[in-house]
C-alpha positions as CSV (number, residue, x, y, z in Angstrom):
1,M,-22.7,-18.6,10.3
2,S,-22.5,-18.0,14.0
3,T,-21.1,-14.9,15.6
4,T,-18.4,-16.8,17.4
5,L,-17.3,-18.5,14.0
6,R,-17.2,-15.0,12.3
7,R,-15.1,-13.6,15.0
8,R,-12.5,-16.5,14.9
9,L,-12.3,-16.2,11.0
10,K,-11.7,-12.5,11.3
11,S,-9.1,-13.1,13.9
12,E,-7.2,-15.5,11.7
13,R,-7.5,-13.2,8.6
14,P,-4.1,-11.4,9.2
15,R,-2.3,-14.9,9.5
16,Q,-3.9,-16.1,6.3
17,L,-3.0,-12.9,4.4
18,L,0.6,-13.2,5.6
19,E,0.8,-16.9,4.4
20,A,-0.6,-16.1,1.0
21,A,1.8,-13.0,0.8
22,L,4.9,-15.2,1.3
23,E,3.9,-17.8,-1.1
24,V,3.2,-15.2,-3.8
25,F,6.3,-13.3,-3.1
26,V,8.4,-16.4,-3.3
27,D,6.6,-17.7,-6.4
28,K,6.6,-14.3,-8.4
29,G,9.3,-12.3,-6.8
30,F,8.5,-9.3,-4.5
31,A,9.1,-6.8,-7.3
32,A,6.8,-8.5,-9.8
33,A,4.0,-9.5,-7.3
34,R,0.9,-7.5,-6.9
35,V,-1.4,-6.9,-4.2
36,D,-4.2,-8.5,-6.3
37,D,-2.2,-11.6,-6.6
38,V,-2.0,-12.0,-2.7
39,A,-5.6,-11.2,-2.3
40,T,-6.7,-13.8,-4.9
41,H,-4.3,-16.3,-3.4
42,A,-5.8,-15.6,0.0
43,G,-9.4,-15.9,-1.2
44,V,-10.3,-12.3,-0.3
45,S,-11.0,-9.2,-2.2
46,K,-8.2,-6.5,-2.6
47,G,-10.2,-4.2,-0.4
48,T,-10.3,-6.7,2.3
49,L,-6.6,-7.0,2.2
50,Y,-6.3,-3.3,2.5
51,L,-8.2,-3.3,5.8
52,Y,-5.2,-5.1,7.3
53,Y,-2.2,-3.8,5.3
54,P,-2.0,-0.6,3.5
55,G,0.1,-1.9,0.6
56,K,2.7,-4.4,-0.7
57,D,5.6,-3.0,1.3
58,A,3.5,-3.1,4.5
59,L,2.8,-6.8,3.7
60,L,6.5,-7.7,3.3
61,K,7.5,-6.0,6.5
62,A,4.6,-7.9,8.3
63,V,5.9,-11.1,6.8
64,I,9.4,-10.4,8.1
65,A,8.0,-9.6,11.6
66,H,5.7,-12.6,11.7
67,Y,8.0,-15.3,10.4
68,L,11.6,-14.2,11.7
69,G,10.8,-11.5,14.2
70,N,8.6,-13.7,16.2
71,A,11.1,-16.7,15.8
72,I,13.8,-14.6,17.4
73,A,11.4,-13.7,20.4
74,V,10.7,-17.4,20.8
75,G,14.4,-18.2,20.7
76,A,15.2,-15.6,23.3
77,E,12.6,-16.9,25.6
78,E,13.8,-20.5,25.0
79,F,17.4,-19.6,25.6
80,G,16.6,-17.6,28.6
81,R,15.0,-20.6,30.3
82,H,18.3,-22.5,30.3
83,D,21.1,-21.6,32.6
84,G,23.0,-24.7,31.9
85,P,26.6,-24.9,30.1
86,A,26.5,-22.6,27.1
87,A,27.8,-25.3,24.8
88,E,24.7,-27.4,25.7
89,V,22.4,-24.6,24.9
90,L,24.2,-24.1,21.6
91,C,24.0,-27.8,20.6
92,N,20.6,-28.5,21.8
93,S,18.3,-25.3,22.2
94,M,19.9,-23.5,19.2
95,A,20.0,-26.4,16.9
96,R,16.2,-27.2,17.6
97,W,15.4,-23.5,17.1
98,W,17.1,-23.6,13.7
99,W,15.3,-27.0,12.8
100,T,12.0,-25.2,13.4
101,I,13.0,-22.1,11.2
102,F,14.3,-24.4,8.5
103,D,11.2,-26.6,8.4
104,S,8.7,-23.7,8.5
105,P,7.8,-21.1,5.8
106,A,10.1,-18.8,7.7
107,S,13.0,-20.2,5.7
108,A,11.7,-18.8,2.5
109,V,12.0,-15.2,4.0
110,F,15.8,-15.4,3.7
111,M,15.5,-16.0,0.0
112,L,13.2,-12.8,-0.5
113,V,15.7,-10.9,1.6
114,V,18.8,-11.9,-0.5
115,S,17.2,-11.6,-4.0
116,E,14.8,-8.6,-3.5
117,L,15.7,-6.2,-0.7
118,R,18.6,-4.5,-2.5
119,H,16.0,-2.7,-4.5
120,F,13.8,-1.7,-1.4
121,P,16.3,0.1,1.1
122,E,13.4,1.0,3.4
123,I,12.3,-2.5,3.8
124,A,16.0,-3.7,4.0
125,E,16.5,-1.2,7.0
126,F,13.3,-2.6,8.6
127,Y,14.9,-6.2,8.2
128,V,18.1,-5.1,9.9
129,H,16.2,-3.7,12.8
130,E,13.7,-6.5,13.1
131,V,15.9,-9.5,12.3
132,V,19.6,-8.9,12.2
133,E,20.2,-6.7,15.2
134,P,18.0,-8.8,17.6
135,G,19.4,-12.1,16.2
136,Q,23.0,-10.8,16.8
137,R,22.0,-9.8,20.4
138,L,20.4,-13.1,21.0
139,I,23.4,-15.2,19.9
140,G,25.9,-12.8,21.1
141,D,24.5,-12.8,24.6
142,L,24.9,-16.7,24.7
143,L,28.3,-16.4,23.5
144,R,29.2,-13.8,26.1
145,R,27.7,-15.9,28.8
146,G,29.9,-18.7,27.9
147,I,33.0,-16.5,27.8
148,E,32.3,-14.9,31.0
149,R,31.9,-18.3,32.7
150,G,35.1,-19.7,31.3
151,E,33.2,-22.2,29.1
152,F,34.3,-20.5,25.8
153,R,37.5,-18.9,24.7
154,D,37.7,-15.1,24.5
155,V,36.7,-14.8,20.9
156,D,35.3,-11.9,18.8
157,V,31.7,-12.2,19.4
158,N,30.4,-10.3,16.3
159,E,32.5,-12.4,14.0
160,T,31.6,-15.5,15.8
161,V,27.8,-14.8,15.5
162,Y,28.2,-14.5,11.7
163,S,30.2,-17.8,11.6
164,L,27.3,-19.5,13.3
165,V,24.5,-17.8,11.4
166,L,25.6,-17.5,7.8
167,P,25.8,-21.4,7.2
168,M,22.3,-21.7,8.5
169,V,21.1,-18.9,6.1
170,M,22.9,-20.6,3.3
171,L,20.9,-23.8,4.1
172,C,17.7,-22.0,3.9
173,L,18.6,-20.4,0.6
174,H,19.6,-23.8,-0.9
175,K,16.1,-25.1,0.2
176,H,14.3,-22.5,-1.9
177,S,16.7,-22.3,-4.8
178,L,18.7,-25.5,-6.0
179,G,17.0,-27.6,-3.3
180,A,13.5,-26.8,-5.0
181,C,14.9,-28.7,-8.1
182,V,17.4,-31.2,-6.4
183,T,15.8,-33.1,-3.5
184,D,18.8,-33.4,-1.6
185,L,22.2,-31.6,-1.4
186,P,24.7,-34.5,-2.1
187,G,25.7,-36.1,1.2
188,V,24.0,-33.6,3.4
189,E,20.8,-34.2,5.5
190,P,19.7,-30.7,6.7
191,H,19.0,-31.6,10.4
192,A,22.2,-33.7,10.7
193,F,24.0,-30.7,9.2
194,I,22.5,-28.3,11.7
195,R,23.4,-30.4,14.7
196,H,26.9,-31.0,13.3
197,H,27.5,-27.4,12.7
198,F,26.7,-26.3,16.2
199,E,28.5,-29.3,17.9
200,S,31.6,-28.4,15.8
201,A,31.3,-24.7,16.8
202,A,30.8,-25.6,20.4
203,R,34.0,-27.7,20.4
204,A,36.0,-25.0,18.6
205,L,34.9,-22.5,21.3
206,M,36.0,-24.5,24.2
207,P,39.2,-23.5,25.9
208,V,42.0,-25.9,25.0
209,P,44.2,-26.9,27.9
210,A,47.8,-26.4,27.8
211,G,50.2,-29.4,28.1
212,P,50.2,-32.9,26.6
213,S,46.3,-33.0,26.3
214,A,46.2,-29.6,24.3
215,A,45.0,-31.4,21.3
216,Q,42.1,-33.0,23.0
217,V,39.1,-31.0,23.0
218,P,36.4,-32.0,25.6
219,P,33.4,-33.7,24.3
220,V,30.2,-31.8,24.1
221,Q,27.3,-33.3,25.9
222,V,24.2,-33.2,23.7
223,R,20.9,-34.8,24.0
C-alpha cells in the first residue's frame, strides 16, 4: 500500500467511524449500543476507535456535530449568499436545505435525540448549543430580514421558527419510525410536503393589504 493511500485512508477514518456510529446507535439505541459494536461495524479494532474518540458519549457528540452542526453551517453560508426576497429564500433555499437533510443520514439524528437524550443531559445540552441555538439564529435571522424589509408581517420570531422547524423534524422522525415499516405516509410525498410547507408559511407571513383585496395573498415566486 502506498504512503499516499495510507494517508488518505487515515484521513477518512473519522468520517467512517461516525457513519458506523450513527447506524449502530439508530439500530440498537444509544443506551444499548457499545463501543465494540461501532468498531466492529466500522471494521476496525476498539483501540483504533479510541484513537479518535475517547468514548461513546464523545462519539454521539461528534455524530451530532458532523451531521447537523455542519448542515446548519452550510445553510448559513447558502442563505447568506442570497439577498433576494425573504419569501424566495424560504421557499427555495430553505426547502432545498431541508430536502438535503431529509435525504441524508442526518435525518436519523433527530430520532436519536428524541428517543435517547432525555437520559443523557450532558449530550442534550451539547445538542442545544450545537444545533438548536444555531438553527434558531439561522432561521430567525431570515425572518427578521423579511420583517425589517416589510416583506413579512411583524410576527413573534421565536414562535415562528418553531412553527417552521417542528413539522420538518416530525417528517424526519416518521422516516425512521413508522416510515421504516410503511413505505409512504398516505397521501404525502416528503419533498412535495417540504415545498408546500414553506410556500404556505411564506404566504401566511406576507402582509395582507387592507381593503377589498385583503383576502388575496400575493403569490410566492418559487423556482
